[in-house]
Residue, then its C-alpha position, 0 to 999 in steps of 0.5 A: m500500500g502507498c500513495y500514487s500519482t498519475r501523469p498524462i502521457a499523451g503522445q509519449s511512448t510508455a515502457l511495457g509493464s507500466m501501470l496505466l490509467i486509461s479514460i474511456n470515451d462514450a464510444g468505448r463505453a458502449e462497445l465495452a459494456g457487454s464485456m466490462g459493464p455499462s458505466i466504465s469511466a476508466i480502466e487501470g492495468r499493466l501495459l502488456e502490448k501497444d501498437s497504433s490501434a490498441y492498448v493491451l492491458a492486464v486489468a487491475q481495476i475498473h473505475m465506474y461513473g457515479g463511484g465504485d470500482q471493480v477489482w480484476s485479477g490481471e485479465k488481458v483486455r484489448i482496448k482500441s485507441e479510438f475508445v480512449n480519451t486520455v492515458s496516464e501513467k500511474k507511479f508510486s510516490r515516495t514523497k506522498t507515502g512518506l508524508i502520510s506515514a509520518a502523519a500517521v506515526g505522529v497521531v499514534a505517538i500522541v494517542l500513546s503519550k496521552g494514554l487511552n484513559g487520560m484522553s477522556t478525563g482531562e486530568e490523569g487519575k481523576p474520574p470525569p466530573d458528574s454530568g449533573v443528571s440523575v435518575k430517580y425511580p419512584r418507590f412503590g409501596r404495597 
């Protein structure tokens, strides 16, 4: 797990094995609906082949319009270039991952330094003050 960044690669060659995020146009959505689902917005996967007419990906995930993703297991899919809006390369970001990890470590350190009980009482060792609300039950006699 970690953070990733994407950068458009329009007109640039990409190395085989790169992780791509391919945005699908309306024609592609209609053509791929039967095999991949009707509301595909983008397909993410590892580039296996590329020529002037198509991309061949080992699909890792499909992103849908309106939210939601479908995780795939590397199935090989050919996507015609005419069905593609944009192509971006997805790369691991050491900087973003480092910042998020440092923030998480900081939060854990604060929680551990306060102790789980100390955070709720305000003062260590003292119970929290009474809320002032009490419940009285009527006494029933025989």
